[in-house]
C-alpha positions in Angstrom: 34.5 96.7 -142.3 33.7 93.5 -140.4 37.4 93.1 -139.6 37.6 96.7 -138.3 34.6 96.3 -136.1 36.0 93.1 -134.7 39.1 95.0 -133.6 37.2 97.9 -132.1 35.0 95.4 -130.2 37.9 93.2 -129.2 37.8 90.4 -131.8 40.6 88.1 -132.9 43.8 89.6 -134.2 45.8 88.5 -137.2 49.2 86.9 -136.7 50.9 89.7 -138.6 49.2 92.5 -136.6 49.9 91.8 -132.9 48.8 95.2 -131.6 46.1 96.7 -133.8 45.4 99.5 -131.2 48.7 101.0 -132.3 47.6 101.1 -136.0 44.2 102.8 -135.9 44.2 104.3 -139.4 41.4 103.1 -141.6 39.4 101.6 -138.8 37.4 104.5 -137.3 34.1 103.9 -139.2 33.6 100.7 -137.1 33.4 102.7 -133.9 29.9 103.9 -134.9 28.8 100.4 -133.8 29.8 101.0 -130.2 27.6 102.7 -127.6 27.6 106.5 -127.1 29.7 107.3 -124.0 30.4 110.9 -125.2 30.7 113.7 -122.7 32.2 113.9 -119.2 31.0 111.6 -116.4 30.9 112.4 -112.7 30.0 110.0 -109.9 26.5 110.2 -108.5 25.9 109.9 -104.8 23.8 107.0 -103.7 20.3 108.1 -102.9 18.0 105.5 -101.4 18.5 101.8 -102.1 21.3 99.7 -100.7 24.8 101.4 -100.5 27.9 99.5 -101.6 29.2 97.2 -98.9 32.6 97.8 -97.4 35.5 95.4 -98.3 36.3 92.8 -95.7 40.1 92.6 -95.3 41.7 89.6 -93.6 44.9 88.5 -92.0 47.7 91.1 -92.0 45.6 93.3 -94.2 42.9 93.5 -91.6 45.4 94.2 -88.8 46.9 97.0 -90.9 43.4 98.5 -91.6 42.4 98.4 -87.9 45.6 100.1 -87.0 45.0 102.8 -89.6 41.4 103.2 -88.5 42.4 103.6 -84.9 44.8 106.3 -85.8 42.2 108.0 -88.0 39.6 107.8 -85.1 42.1 109.6 -82.9 42.7 112.3 -85.6 39.2 113.5 -86.5 38.7 110.7 -89.0 41.7 111.5 -91.2 43.7 108.4 -92.2 47.5 108.6 -92.2 49.2 108.9 -95.5 51.6 106.1 -94.7 54.6 107.9 -96.3 52.7 108.5 -99.7 52.9 111.9 -101.3 49.6 113.8 -101.7 50.6 113.8 -105.4 50.5 110.0 -105.6 47.3 108.6 -107.2 45.3 106.0 -105.3 45.0 103.6 -108.3 41.9 101.4 -108.7 39.4 100.4 -107.6 39.7 103.4 -105.2 39.8 105.9 -108.0 36.6 104.5 -109.5 34.7 105.8 -106.5 36.1 109.3 -106.3 33.1 111.7 -106.2 34.6 115.1 -106.9 36.6 114.4 -110.1 35.0 113.6 -113.5 36.1 111.1 -116.1 36.0 110.9 -119.9 36.2 107.9 -122.2 37.9 107.9 -125.7 37.1 105.1 -128.2 39.8 104.3 -130.7 40.2 101.0 -132.6 41.4 98.3 -130.3 41.4 100.5 -127.2 39.3 102.5 -124.7 41.3 105.3 -123.0 39.9 106.5 -119.7 40.9 110.1 -118.9 40.7 111.0 -115.3 40.8 114.6 -114.1 42.2 113.7 -110.7 46.0 113.6 -110.8 45.7 113.9 -114.6 45.7 110.2 -114.9 44.7 107.8 -117.7 43.9 104.1 -118.1 44.4 102.1 -121.3 41.9 99.3 -121.7 42.9 97.2 -124.7 40.2 95.5 -126.7 42.4 94.2 -129.6 42.5 90.6 -128.4 45.9 90.8 -126.5 46.4 89.0 -123.2 48.2 90.1 -120.1 52.0 90.0 -120.6 53.9 87.4 -118.6 56.5 90.0 -117.5 54.0 92.5 -116.3 55.3 95.6 -114.4 53.0 96.6 -111.6 51.5 100.1 -111.9 48.9 102.2 -110.0 46.2 101.3 -112.6 47.4 97.9 -113.6 47.1 96.1 -117.0 43.6 96.3 -118.3 42.2 93.9 -121.0 38.7 94.4 -122.2 36.1 93.0 -124.6 32.6 94.0 -125.7 29.6 91.9 -124.8 27.0 93.8 -126.7 27.0 97.3 -125.3 28.8 96.3 -122.1 32.6 96.7 -121.8 34.0 93.9 -119.7 37.4 94.6 -118.2 39.9 92.5 -116.3 42.7 94.4 -114.5 45.8 92.8 -112.8 49.3 94.0 -112.0 48.5 96.7 -109.5 51.4 98.1 -107.4 51.2 98.0 -103.6 50.6 101.7 -103.4 47.2 101.3 -105.0 44.2 100.9 -102.8 41.0 98.8 -102.6 39.5 101.3 -100.2 40.8 103.7 -97.6 43.3 101.9 -95.5 42.9 98.6 -97.3 45.7 97.4 -99.6 46.0 94.3 -101.7 48.3 91.4 -102.6 49.8 90.5 -105.9 46.9 88.1 -106.4 44.4 91.0 -106.8 42.2 90.8 -109.9 39.6 93.5 -110.7 36.6 92.8 -113.1 34.4 95.6 -114.3 31.2 95.6 -116.4 30.7 99.1 -117.7 27.5 100.0 -119.5 24.8 102.6 -119.9 21.8 102.3 -117.5 18.9 100.4 -119.2 16.5 103.1 -118.0 18.7 106.3 -118.4 21.1 106.8 -121.3 22.8 109.7 -119.4 23.8 107.3 -116.6 26.8 105.1 -116.8 27.2 102.1 -114.5 30.5 100.4 -113.5 29.9 97.1 -111.7 33.1 96.2 -110.0 34.3 92.9 -108.5 37.6 92.6 -106.7 39.1 89.2 -106.1 42.1 88.9 -103.7 42.2 85.6 -101.8 45.1 86.8 -99.7 43.8 90.3 -98.7 40.0 89.8 -98.7 37.7 87.4 -96.8 35.5 87.2 -99.9 35.2 88.9 -103.3 34.1 92.5 -103.0 31.4 93.9 -105.3 30.3 97.4 -105.8 28.3 99.4 -108.4 29.1 103.0 -109.2 26.8 105.2 -111.2 27.9 108.3 -113.1 26.0 111.2 -114.6 26.8 112.5 -118.1 27.6 116.2 -118.8 28.2 116.8 -122.5 29.0 120.5 -121.9 31.8 119.8 -119.5 35.6 119.5 -120.2 38.2 118.0 -117.9 40.4 120.6 -116.0 44.1 120.4 -115.6 45.2 118.8 -112.3 48.8 119.7 -111.4 49.3 118.3 -107.9 53.0 119.2 -107.7 52.1 122.9 -108.3 50.8 123.1 -104.7 53.0 120.4 -103.2 52.6 120.1 -99.4 55.2 117.4 -99.0 58.6 119.0 -99.8 61.6 116.8 -99.6 64.3 118.0 -97.2 68.1 117.8 -97.5 68.0 114.4 -95.8 65.7 113.1 -98.5 62.7 112.9 -96.1 59.3 114.2 -97.2 57.9 116.6 -94.6 54.6 118.4 -94.3 54.0 122.1 -94.9 50.8 123.9 -93.8 
């Protein structure tokens, strides 16, 4: 039992069992020692207090953002899509702050799986003691490695592809590293907090920090999100994506 709990909480792994998250059988009882994140979570709007600060891009990333903002200001505040399909997910940390789409967490030994209604996406946060692979392939949600510090899940994510966003109009370099501390509120067990820090020495003037709070709904279920079913970016004969009202 002690060994199983170590795997669920991100303890050391045996030499002959490199990826315990892929072999969950017989380890489920240990999950009772982890906090209760059951139900579906939706972002709460900030009421009162200090809002999250905006990231401060620098260099070419700042120039790009200012160009995009100028175009948005001239177009009723709508930022250009920069050639991205409306079906392409924004990645993280942008996705963490989406207000209208809920999220669900699944605990299995050696792994926390984050199910996101928007774009029907998921994140795998491995807690089985592995490290980031040296030949990492960049993705929208990156490679996430986590461990438990008491009832707080600490997550480090790297390997995000260029199409993912820090914030609207703000991209990142390949040096980006995202750290999250996810835990229940100490004063409200139906509120989940995600404390995010983004480090990117090439794209940001300084590390950016933000705290997002989510409200639990045990009676909810995630809905299907099939973006391509209402695709407004058809690809023409020349292979160029257009726009259809």
